[in-house]
Backbone as a printed PyTorch tensor [residue, N CA C, xyz], in Angstrom:
tensor([[[ 20.5480,  20.3370, -19.5520],
         [ 19.8610,  21.0690, -18.2030],
         [ 18.7480,  21.6920, -18.0420]],

        [[ 18.2610,  22.0120, -19.0550],
         [ 16.8970,  22.4720, -19.3860],
         [ 15.8270,  21.4630, -18.5690]],

        [[ 16.1560,  19.9260, -19.6930],
         [ 15.2510,  18.9120, -18.9540],
         [ 15.4900,  18.3380, -17.9320]],

        [[ 16.6520,  18.2490, -17.0550],
         [ 16.8950,  18.0550, -15.6570],
         [ 16.2960,  19.6850, -14.9240]],

        [[ 16.1530,  20.4730, -14.9700],
         [ 15.5320,  21.3630, -14.2240],
         [ 14.2170,  21.2070, -14.3900]],

        [[ 13.7530,  20.9970, -15.8510],
         [ 12.0740,  20.7290, -15.7480],
         [ 11.8810,  19.8050, -14.5820]],

        [[ 12.6180,  18.3850, -14.7440],
         [ 12.0260,  17.4880, -13.8050],
         [ 12.2180,  17.7840, -12.6040]],

        [[ 13.4300,  18.3070, -12.0510],
         [ 13.4890,  18.8280, -10.7560],
         [ 12.4080,  19.9120, -10.0960]],

        [[ 11.6360,  20.9050, -10.9510],
         [ 10.9160,  21.5800, -10.9230],
         [  9.7380,  20.5890, -10.4530]],

        [[  9.2020,  19.6680, -11.2290],
         [  8.0790,  19.0000, -11.4690],
         [  8.1150,  17.9530,  -9.7690]],

        [[  9.1130,  17.7930,  -9.7130],
         [  8.9730,  17.0360,  -8.2840],
         [  9.2210,  17.9460,  -7.2670]],

        [[  9.6450,  18.8910,  -7.1930],
         [  9.5720,  20.1040,  -6.5410],
         [  8.1000,  20.6170,  -5.9930]],

        [[  7.3310,  20.5620,  -7.2710],
         [  5.8530,  20.9480,  -7.1520],
         [  5.3740,  19.9060,  -6.5010]],

        [[  5.5850,  18.4490,  -6.7090],
         [  4.4000,  17.4640,  -6.2130],
         [  5.0950,  17.2200,  -4.9360]],

        [[  6.2770,  17.6200,  -4.1840],
         [  6.8720,  17.8260,  -2.9850],
         [  6.0670,  18.8020,  -2.1580]],

        [[  6.0350,  20.0270,  -2.7220],
         [  5.6000,  21.4720,  -1.8350],
         [  3.9730,  20.9780,  -2.0100]],

        [[  3.0630,  20.5120,  -3.0940],
         [  1.9230,  20.4230,  -2.7890],
         [  1.5630,  19.4980,  -1.8220]],

        [[  2.6740,  18.6050,  -1.2020],
         [  2.0200,  17.0570,  -0.4650],
         [  2.0990,  18.1860,   0.9400]],

        [[  2.8140,  19.0750,   1.3320],
         [  2.5680,  19.4000,   2.5960],
         [  1.3820,  20.0660,   2.9520]],

        [[  0.6620,  20.4310,   2.6350],
         [ -0.6390,  20.8250,   3.3970],
         [ -1.6650,  19.7810,   3.4130]],

        [[ -1.5060,  18.8390,   2.3710],
         [ -2.3860,  17.6110,   2.3090],
         [ -1.7620,  16.6920,   3.3040]],

        [[ -0.4220,  16.6350,   3.8180],
         [ -0.0590,  15.7870,   4.9290],
         [ -0.5210,  16.4360,   6.2470]],

        [[ -0.4360,  17.5640,   6.2670],
         [ -1.1770,  18.1450,   7.7210],
         [ -2.6380,  18.1610,   7.7210]],

        [[ -3.3540,  18.2550,   6.6570],
         [ -4.9550,  18.1840,   6.9370],
         [ -4.9900,  16.4100,   6.8950]],

        [[ -4.3520,  15.5290,   5.9730],
         [ -4.9190,  14.1580,   6.5910],
         [ -4.1850,  14.0620,   7.7920]],

        [[ -3.1980,  14.4300,   8.5670],
         [ -2.9600,  14.2470,   9.9550],
         [ -4.1560,  14.7140,  10.8410]],

        [[ -4.4430,  15.7430,  10.6150],
         [ -5.4810,  16.4410,  11.2440],
         [ -6.7800,  15.6780,  11.5320]],

        [[ -7.0570,  15.1540,  10.2390],
         [ -8.4240,  14.5790,   9.8580],
         [ -8.4190,  13.3540,  10.5930]],

        [[ -7.0290,  12.5680,  10.3160],
         [ -7.0410,  11.0970,  10.7890],
         [ -7.2640,  11.2310,  12.7670]],

        [[ -6.4320,  12.4390,  13.4260],
         [ -6.3350,  12.8710,  14.2830],
         [ -7.8970,  12.9010,  15.0120]],

        [[ -8.5480,  13.6430,  14.0770],
         [ -9.7390,  14.0370,  14.5110],
         [-10.7640,  13.0950,  14.6840]],

        [[-10.4310,  11.7830,  13.7400],
         [-11.3810,  10.7510,  13.5990],
         [-11.1030,   9.8610,  14.4600]],

        [[ -9.6080,   9.6830,  15.4450],
         [ -9.4540,   8.6720,  16.4100],
         [ -9.5250,   9.5110,  17.8130]],

        [[ -9.4650,  10.7370,  17.8040],
         [-10.1210,  11.4490,  18.9130],
         [-11.6640,  11.2160,  19.2100]],

        [[-12.2580,  11.5030,  18.0940],
         [-13.6300,  11.4490,  17.9840],
         [-14.2540,  10.0030,  18.5240]],

        [[-13.7880,   9.1520,  17.9000],
         [-14.0350,   7.8120,  18.1250],
         [-13.9360,   7.1990,  19.5210]],

        [[-12.5740,   7.4550,  20.1360],
         [-12.4320,   7.4010,  21.4280],
         [-13.3300,   8.0320,  22.5320]],

        [[-13.5380,   9.0520,  21.9510],
         [-14.4460,  10.3760,  23.1330],
         [-15.6450,   9.4320,  23.0080]],

        [[-16.1260,   9.1250,  21.8430],
         [-17.6580,   8.3520,  21.6390],
         [-17.6930,   7.2880,  22.1490]],

        [[-16.7180,   6.5590,  22.3340],
         [-16.7510,   4.9710,  22.9680],
         [-16.8850,   5.3740,  24.6670]],

        [[-15.9850,   6.2860,  25.2230],
         [-15.6760,   6.5690,  26.5330],
         [-16.9690,   7.3160,  27.2770]],

        [[-17.2690,   8.5570,  26.3930],
         [-17.8580,   9.2160,  27.2480],
         [-19.7840,   8.4540,  27.5220]],

        [[-20.2710,   7.4900,  26.5940],
         [-21.4100,   7.0920,  27.0440],
         [-20.8440,   5.7370,  28.3710]],

        [[-19.6880,   5.4510,  28.1000],
         [-19.3530,   4.5150,  29.7340],
         [-19.2230,   5.4140,  30.6690]],

        [[-18.9260,   6.5720,  30.9300],
         [-18.9330,   7.5780,  31.9120],
         [-20.4720,   7.5820,  32.2760]],

        [[-21.1450,   7.9790,  31.3970],
         [-22.5900,   8.2100,  31.4180],
         [-23.1090,   7.3070,  32.6450]],

        [[-22.6600,   5.7560,  31.9980],
         [-23.3050,   4.4700,  32.6470],
         [-22.9540,   4.5120,  33.9480]],

        [[-21.7720,   4.5710,  34.1440],
         [-21.2430,   4.2970,  35.5820],
         [-21.7620,   5.7610,  36.5600]],

        [[-22.3420,   6.4920,  35.8280],
         [-22.7190,   7.6620,  36.8270],
         [-21.7080,   9.0840,  37.3520]],

        [[-20.4250,   8.6780,  36.4600],
         [-19.4940,   9.8400,  36.3740],
         [-19.7550,  11.1450,  36.1950]],

        [[-20.6000,  10.7330,  34.8760],
         [-20.8590,  12.1050,  34.3100],
         [-22.0480,  12.1960,  33.6780]],

        [[-23.3160,  13.2100,  34.4710],
         [-24.4070,  12.8630,  33.6520],
         [-24.6630,  13.6830,  32.4970]],

        [[-25.1660,  13.0650,  31.4010],
         [-25.5280,  13.5990,  29.9830],
         [-24.3000,  13.3350,  29.2550]],

        [[-23.4390,  12.4720,  29.5690],
         [-21.8600,  12.3990,  28.7540],
         [-22.2830,  11.4460,  27.2870]],

        [[-23.4490,  10.4200,  27.5580],
         [-23.6060,   9.9410,  26.1450],
         [-24.2030,  10.8760,  25.0220]],

        [[-24.5410,  12.0580,  25.1660],
         [-24.8320,  12.9900,  24.1940],
         [-23.7670,  13.7610,  24.0090]],

        [[-22.9230,  13.7610,  24.5110],
         [-21.2210,  14.3460,  23.6950],
         [-20.7750,  13.2010,  23.4340]],

        [[-20.7020,  11.9970,  23.7560],
         [-20.2960,  10.7940,  23.0960],
         [-20.6450,  10.6050,  21.6500]],

        [[-22.1050,  10.7650,  21.4480],
         [-22.8740,  10.4030,  19.8140],
         [-22.1790,  11.6090,  19.2250]],

        [[-22.1970,  12.9110,  20.0270],
         [-21.5310,  14.0570,  19.3390],
         [-20.2230,  13.6510,  18.8500]],

        [[-19.3200,  13.0730,  19.3090],
         [-17.8920,  12.9020,  19.3520],
         [-17.7760,  11.7830,  18.0850]],

        [[-18.7670,  10.6710,  18.0490],
         [-18.9840,  10.0620,  16.9920],
         [-18.9860,  10.3090,  15.6960]],

        [[-19.8300,  11.4370,  15.9500],
         [-20.3350,  12.1820,  14.5760],
         [-19.1580,  12.9800,  14.2300]],

        [[-18.5460,  13.5270,  14.8680],
         [-17.0840,  14.2530,  14.2660],
         [-16.2870,  13.3260,  13.9610]],

        [[-16.0230,  12.0990,  14.6450],
         [-14.9510,  11.0440,  14.0490],
         [-15.4250,  10.8160,  12.7510]],

        [[-16.9330,  10.3590,  12.3880],
         [-17.3980,  10.0990,  10.7340],
         [-17.4070,  11.7140,  10.0080]],

        [[-17.5830,  12.3420,  10.3240],
         [-17.1360,  13.5600,   9.4510],
         [-15.8420,  14.0850,   9.3220]],

        [[-14.9750,  13.6630,  10.0250],
         [-13.5700,  13.5990,   9.5540],
         [-13.0410,  12.7530,   8.5800]],

        [[-13.4340,  11.4440,   9.0520],
         [-13.1320,  10.3510,   7.5730],
         [-14.0580,  10.8460,   6.6430]],

        [[-15.2390,  11.0870,   6.5020],
         [-15.7200,  11.7380,   5.5710],
         [-15.0130,  12.8240,   4.3210]],

        [[-14.7780,  13.6030,   5.2710],
         [-14.1140,  14.9230,   4.7230],
         [-12.6810,  14.1640,   4.3050]],

        [[-11.9460,  13.7890,   4.7020],
         [-10.5380,  13.3260,   4.0820],
         [-11.3550,  12.5020,   2.6140]],

        [[-12.3190,  11.4740,   2.6960],
         [-12.4630,  10.6260,   1.6700],
         [-13.0720,  11.5060,   0.9380]],

        [[-13.9310,  12.3420,   0.9140],
         [-14.6020,  13.4810,   0.1100],
         [-13.2920,  14.2410,  -0.8140]],

        [[-12.4120,  14.8010,   0.0550],
         [-11.6160,  15.8130,  -0.6940],
         [-10.1640,  15.0990,  -0.8340]],

        [[-10.2610,  13.8240,  -0.8630],
         [ -9.1970,  12.6380,  -1.2650],
         [ -7.5100,  13.4880,  -0.5680]],

        [[ -7.7860,  13.9950,   0.9250],
         [ -6.5210,  14.4860,   1.0540],
         [ -5.4300,  13.2710,   1.6050]],

        [[ -5.9280,  12.5900,   2.1050],
         [ -4.7930,  11.4140,   2.2940],
         [ -3.9480,  10.6310,   1.2030]],

        [[ -5.1830,  10.1160,   0.0390],
         [ -4.6450,   9.6370,  -1.1180],
         [ -3.9270,  10.6680,  -2.0090]],

        [[ -4.5760,  11.7670,  -1.7060],
         [ -3.3380,  13.0800,  -2.4760],
         [ -2.4500,  12.9230,  -2.4330]],

        [[ -2.1360,  12.9690,  -0.7690],
         [ -0.4140,  13.4870,  -0.3020],
         [  0.0970,  11.7880,  -0.5810]],

        [[ -0.6220,  10.8130,  -0.8350],
         [ -0.0260,   9.4860,  -0.9400],
         [  0.5760,   9.5880,  -2.2820]],

        [[ -0.1280,  10.2430,  -3.6770],
         [ -0.2260,  10.0420,  -4.9820],
         [  1.1780,  11.3420,  -4.8620]],

        [[  1.1530,  12.3790,  -4.2370],
         [  2.0630,  13.4100,  -4.4550],
         [  3.2380,  12.6690,  -4.1410]],

        [[  3.6900,  11.9840,  -3.3600],
         [  4.9980,  11.6420,  -2.7110],
         [  5.5800,  10.4890,  -3.7210]],

        [[  4.7630,   9.7420,  -3.9900],
         [  4.7750,   8.5310,  -5.1510],
         [  5.3550,   9.2530,  -6.5360]],

        [[  4.3890,  10.2370,  -7.2850],
         [  5.0940,  10.8570,  -8.2770],
         [  6.1480,  11.7190,  -8.0830]],

        [[  6.7650,  12.1900,  -7.1590],
         [  7.8700,  12.8510,  -6.5540],
         [  8.5420,  12.2680,  -6.6420]],

        [[  8.6540,  10.9440,  -6.1120],
         [  9.4780,   9.4730,  -6.2110],
         [  9.9100,   8.9100,  -7.7470]],

        [[  8.9930,   9.1820,  -8.3610],
         [  9.0730,   8.4040,  -9.6220],
         [  9.5680,   9.3760, -10.7780]],

        [[  9.5290,  10.5220, -10.6570],
         [ 10.4270,  11.8380, -11.1670],
         [ 11.6300,  11.7930, -11.0250]],

        [[ 11.9420,  11.7030,  -9.5830],
         [ 13.2810,  11.2130,  -8.7870],
         [ 13.8460,  10.3120,  -9.5190]],

        [[ 13.3240,   9.0580,  -9.7200],
         [ 13.9790,   7.8120, -10.4430],
         [ 14.1070,   7.8360, -11.5970]],

        [[ 13.3400,   8.6700, -12.3530],
         [ 13.3180,   8.6020, -13.9020],
         [ 14.3830,   9.8700, -14.2380]],

        [[ 14.7400,  11.0360, -13.2890],
         [ 15.8880,  11.3800, -13.3980],
         [ 17.1930,  10.8810, -13.0240]],

        [[ 17.1400,  10.2060, -12.4630],
         [ 18.5670,   9.4050, -11.7110],
         [ 18.4450,   8.6000, -13.3180]],

        [[ 17.7870,   7.7280, -13.7310],
         [ 17.9770,   7.0540, -14.5840],
         [ 18.3600,   7.8490, -16.0090]],

        [[ 17.9950,   9.1270, -16.1360],
         [ 18.5980,  10.1310, -17.1200],
         [ 20.1160,  10.2410, -17.0020]],

        [[ 20.3460,  10.6950, -15.9120],
         [ 21.6790,  10.7590, -15.4090],
         [ 22.7450,   9.5620, -15.9740]],

        [[ 22.1610,   8.6670, -15.4420],
         [ 23.0800,   7.4880, -15.9050],
         [ 23.0340,   7.3820, -17.1750]],

        [[ 21.9410,   7.3230, -18.2510],
         [ 22.2210,   7.3280, -19.4400],
         [ 22.8960,   8.0220, -20.1030]],

        [[ 22.7550,   9.4970, -19.5250],
         [ 23.6150,  10.7880, -20.2920],
         [ 25.3250,  10.1710, -19.9890]],

        [[ 25.5090,   9.9160, -18.3930],
         [ 26.9240,   9.4580, -18.3280],
         [ 27.2510,   8.6850, -19.2330]],

        [[ 26.6320,   7.4430, -19.3830],
         [ 26.8840,   6.5500, -20.6230],
         [ 26.9550,   6.6680, -21.9440]],

        [[ 26.5320,   8.0650, -22.1040],
         [ 26.5600,   8.7850, -23.6630],
         [ 28.0120,   9.3050, -23.7770]],

        [[ 28.1990,  10.2990, -22.3560],
         [ 29.4340,  10.6580, -22.2220],
         [ 30.5900,   9.9070, -22.2650]],

        [[ 30.6490,   8.7970, -21.8380],
         [ 31.8520,   7.8630, -22.1130],
         [ 31.6600,   7.4220, -23.7030]],

        [[ 30.8810,   7.3940, -24.2780],
         [ 30.9960,   6.5890, -25.8260],
         [ 31.6700,   7.9160, -26.3980]],

        [[ 31.2540,   8.9960, -25.8200],
         [ 31.9740,   9.9480, -26.9340],
         [ 33.4200,  10.1750, -26.2850]],

        [[ 33.7720,   9.6960, -25.3540],
         [ 35.2310,   9.7400, -24.9330],
         [ 35.8270,   8.8860, -25.8330]],

        [[ 35.0910,   7.6750, -25.4840],
         [ 35.7480,   6.7140, -26.4940],
         [ 36.3480,   6.8640, -27.7770]],

        [[ 35.5650,   7.7660, -28.5710],
         [ 35.6720,   8.4250, -29.7370],
         [ 35.0960,   7.7780, -31.1140]],

        [[ 35.8460,   7.8650, -32.2260],
         [ 35.5600,   7.1760, -33.5150],
         [ 34.9720,   5.8470, -33.4830]],

        [[ 35.2940,   4.9220, -32.2560],
         [ 34.8620,   3.4160, -32.1840],
         [ 33.1350,   3.4510, -32.2310]],

        [[ 32.8280,   4.3250, -31.7530],
         [ 31.3640,   4.7460, -31.2940],
         [ 30.6970,   5.4130, -32.3500]],

        [[ 30.9240,   5.6130, -33.6390],
         [ 30.5000,   6.3100, -34.2430],
         [ 30.8950,   7.8890, -34.7020]],

        [[ 30.1180,   8.1980, -35.7510],
         [ 30.6180,   9.8180, -35.9500],
         [ 29.8870,  10.6620, -34.8630]],

        [[ 30.3240,  11.9130, -34.9370],
         [ 29.8220,  12.8710, -34.0250],
         [ 28.5290,  13.4130, -34.3020]],

        [[ 27.7490,  13.3130, -35.1970],
         [ 26.2260,  13.2570, -35.5620],
         [ 25.3870,  12.3050, -35.0840]],

        [[ 26.2730,  11.0450, -34.9400],
         [ 25.4230,   9.8690, -34.3890],
         [ 25.6730,  10.0020, -33.0250]],

        [[ 26.4310,  10.2630, -32.4350],
         [ 26.4990,  10.4930, -30.9340],
         [ 25.4940,  11.9450, -30.4270]],

        [[ 25.4190,  12.5370, -31.5010],
         [ 24.2410,  13.6910, -30.9920],
         [ 23.1310,  13.2090, -30.9780]],

        [[ 22.8720,  12.1360, -31.5780],
         [ 21.5750,  11.8420, -32.1130],
         [ 21.1840,  11.1860, -30.8750]],

        [[ 22.0580,  10.4500, -30.5950],
         [ 22.1910,   9.2450, -29.2710],
         [ 21.5680,  10.1500, -27.8410]],

        [[ 22.5960,  11.5330, -28.0730],
         [ 22.1430,  12.2510, -26.5680],
         [ 20.8120,  12.7790, -26.6870]],

        [[ 20.1950,  13.1200, -27.7920],
         [ 18.8670,  13.9590, -28.0930],
         [ 18.0300,  13.1710, -28.1260]],

        [[ 17.8630,  11.4520, -28.5870],
         [ 17.2760,  10.6290, -28.4600],
         [ 17.0310,  10.1490, -26.6080]],

        [[ 17.7780,  10.5660, -25.4950],
         [ 18.1540,  10.1590, -24.4530],
         [ 16.9330,  11.1450, -23.6320]],

        [[ 17.6870,  12.4500, -24.3260],
         [ 16.4170,  13.5840, -24.0360],
         [ 15.2640,  13.5880, -24.5780]],

        [[ 14.7420,  12.9350, -25.0950],
         [ 13.4620,  13.1390, -26.1990],
         [ 12.5230,  11.9480, -24.9800]],

        [[ 13.4250,  10.7570, -25.3890],
         [ 12.7850,   9.6390, -24.1390],
         [ 12.4080,  10.2190, -23.0800]],

        [[ 13.2230,  10.7360, -21.8930],
         [ 13.3300,  11.3150, -20.9560],
         [ 11.7930,  12.3610, -20.6550]],

        [[ 11.9630,  13.3470, -21.6780],
         [ 10.9040,  14.3030, -21.6680],
         [  9.2350,  13.6700, -21.7760]],

        [[  9.3620,  12.6330, -22.5880],
         [  8.3640,  11.8340, -23.1800],
         [  8.1050,  11.4060, -21.7450]],

        [[  8.7470,  10.5080, -21.1410],
         [  8.3010,   9.4480, -20.1460],
         [  7.8100,  10.0580, -18.9560]],

        [[  8.4940,  11.6090, -18.4900],
         [  8.0720,  12.5340, -17.6350],
         [  6.7950,  12.7930, -17.7370]],

        [[  6.4010,  13.1200, -19.1780],
         [  5.2950,  14.0190, -19.3850],
         [  4.2330,  12.9400, -19.3960]],

        [[  4.4140,  11.8490, -19.7340],
         [  3.2870,  10.3170, -19.2850],
         [  3.2250,  10.4240, -17.8860]],

        [[  4.1680,  10.2400, -17.4110],
         [  3.6830,  10.7490, -16.0960],
         [  2.9910,  10.8710, -15.0850]],

        [[  3.4780,  12.6980, -15.5520],
         [  2.2690,  13.3430, -14.8170],
         [  1.0890,  13.2270, -15.8060]],

        [[  0.9440,  12.8110, -16.9400],
         [ -0.3560,  12.8780, -17.5240],
         [ -1.2310,  11.6050, -16.6940]],

        [[ -0.2950,  10.6890, -16.4450],
         [ -1.1460,   9.1580, -15.7610],
         [ -1.3950,   9.7850, -14.5220]],

        [[ -0.4670,  10.5350, -13.8120],
         [ -1.0780,  10.5960, -12.4640],
         [ -2.4160,  11.6030, -12.4220]],

        [[ -2.4070,  12.4880, -13.3410],
         [ -3.3840,  13.4770, -13.4110],
         [ -4.8530,  12.8870, -13.7970]],

        [[ -4.6210,  11.9120, -14.7920],
         [ -6.0360,  10.9870, -15.3440],
         [ -6.1850,  10.1190, -13.7790]],

        [[ -5.1730,   9.5420, -13.0030],
         [ -5.6070,   8.7480, -11.7920],
         [ -6.4630,   9.9130, -10.8780]],

        [[ -5.6860,  11.1440, -10.8290],
         [ -6.7490,  11.8970,  -9.7100],
         [ -8.1620,  12.3140, -10.4690]],

        [[ -8.1140,  12.1930, -11.8520],
         [ -9.5120,  13.0090, -12.2130],
         [-10.0740,  11.4690, -11.8320]],

        [[ -9.8210,  10.3640, -12.2950],
         [-10.8040,   9.1200, -12.1250],
         [-11.0180,   9.0860, -10.6800]],

        [[-10.2950,   9.3800,  -9.5520],
         [-10.5250,   9.3090,  -8.2650],
         [-11.6150,  10.4430,  -8.0950]],

        [[-11.2550,  11.6660,  -8.6440],
         [-12.3220,  12.4440,  -8.2030],
         [-13.9030,  12.2670,  -8.9140]],

        [[-13.7840,  11.5990, -10.1300],
         [-14.9570,  11.4400, -10.4970],
         [-16.0720,  10.2750, -10.1040]],

        [[-14.8940,   9.4410,  -9.4410],
         [-15.7590,   8.2720,  -8.5340],
         [-16.0590,   8.4480,  -7.0660]],

        [[-15.5700,   9.7370,  -6.6160],
         [-15.5300,   9.5200,  -5.2780],
         [-16.6540,  10.6530,  -4.9920]],

        [[-17.0640,  11.2930,  -3.8800],
         [-18.3940,  11.8890,  -3.4230],
         [-18.4480,  13.4610,  -4.1710]],

        [[-18.0410,  13.6320,  -4.8660],
         [-17.9820,  14.8770,  -5.4990],
         [-19.1380,  15.6540,  -5.8190]],

        [[-19.4340,  16.9310,  -6.1640],
         [-20.8870,  17.0620,  -6.2680],
         [-21.4130,  17.1380,  -7.4930]],

        [[-22.4780,  16.5540,  -7.5660],
         [-23.2090,  16.1140,  -8.7830],
         [-22.9450,  16.8430, -10.3530]],

        [[-23.3220,  17.8350,  -9.8500],
         [-23.0270,  19.0530, -10.8970],
         [-21.7230,  19.0560, -11.5360]],

        [[-20.5860,  18.7710, -10.2370],
         [-19.5680,  18.9350, -11.1180],
         [-18.7820,  17.3910, -12.0470]],

        [[-19.4860,  16.2420, -11.5030],
         [-19.7020,  15.0450, -11.8010],
         [-19.8550,  15.1350, -13.2390]],

        [[-21.3410,  15.7210, -13.3930],
         [-21.7270,  15.6760, -14.6010],
         [-21.2420,  16.4760, -15.3750]],

        [[-20.8480,  17.9080, -15.0690],
         [-19.8090,  18.3870, -16.1760],
         [-18.9170,  17.7420, -16.7580]],

        [[-18.0790,  16.8190, -15.7010],
         [-16.7110,  16.0720, -15.8810],
         [-17.5650,  15.1390, -17.2150]],

        [[-18.3960,  14.2770, -16.7110],
         [-18.9880,  13.4170, -17.7080],
         [-19.2280,  13.5160, -18.8410]],

        [[-20.2890,  15.0320, -18.8540],
         [-20.6840,  15.3530, -20.1850],
         [-19.5880,  15.7810, -21.2360]],

        [[-18.5320,  16.2380, -20.4880],
         [-17.2120,  16.6680, -21.6990],
         [-16.9800,  15.5810, -22.2270]],

        [[-16.6930,  14.4310, -21.5230],
         [-16.1280,  13.5390, -21.7290],
         [-16.8920,  12.8070, -23.1550]],

        [[-18.3860,  12.6460, -22.9320],
         [-19.1830,  11.8070, -23.8520],
         [-19.2850,  13.1250, -25.4770]],

        [[-19.1560,  14.2250, -24.9120],
         [-19.0620,  15.5030, -26.2410],
         [-17.8410,  15.1750, -27.0450]],

        [[-16.9820,  14.8710, -26.2650],
         [-15.5540,  14.7330, -26.9540],
         [-15.3280,  13.2240, -27.5750]],

        [[-16.1020,  12.0790, -27.2610],
         [-16.2010,  11.1680, -27.8600],
         [-16.8440,  11.3190, -29.0990]],

        [[-17.9740,  12.1350, -28.8440],
         [-19.0550,  11.5700, -30.0850],
         [-18.3870,  12.6320, -31.3340]],

        [[-17.7910,  14.2900, -30.7740],
         [-16.9300,  14.8060, -31.7990],
         [-16.0030,  14.0680, -32.8650]],

        [[-15.4260,  12.8550, -31.9690],
         [-14.2390,  12.1890, -32.6350],
         [-15.2110,  11.1250, -33.4010]],

        [[-16.2850,  10.4890, -33.1900],
         [-17.1070,   9.9000, -34.2490],
         [-17.7330,  10.3330, -35.5680]]])
């Protein structure tokens, strides 16, 4: 129950974390689309004479569109949303596999002495739980490492990038 609860809490955290990222990603993509559409339409209106000075507003709209795309890329809003959903789904798949493995062990236990002693059955059950816990920890560790790689290679402020890179070099030097 403890292992299952922990997996459900992990999946719930990723699903809750994606909510604000999804809203932000949609707002930024909507702003980019609206800015691009206005940036294309307003200069045309200025050329036809329907709206004087509209070209300047069109350029500003294009700048807004580029700013929305850059903000999404810089803060990793869309990619973070997708990573959160993928990780929550992976946790749920692994939880389902655990439930099937646990049911298999329960069937073996019902079969009785033909499947080994009670201590062997307990050891198999603990092995299933241990493998699941390690798999879940590895999944979260890998997702965190992917996020850190994306953060390092993105347009993060140079001070943060150098602090992250410097820390990694110090750790590698200490191990040598």
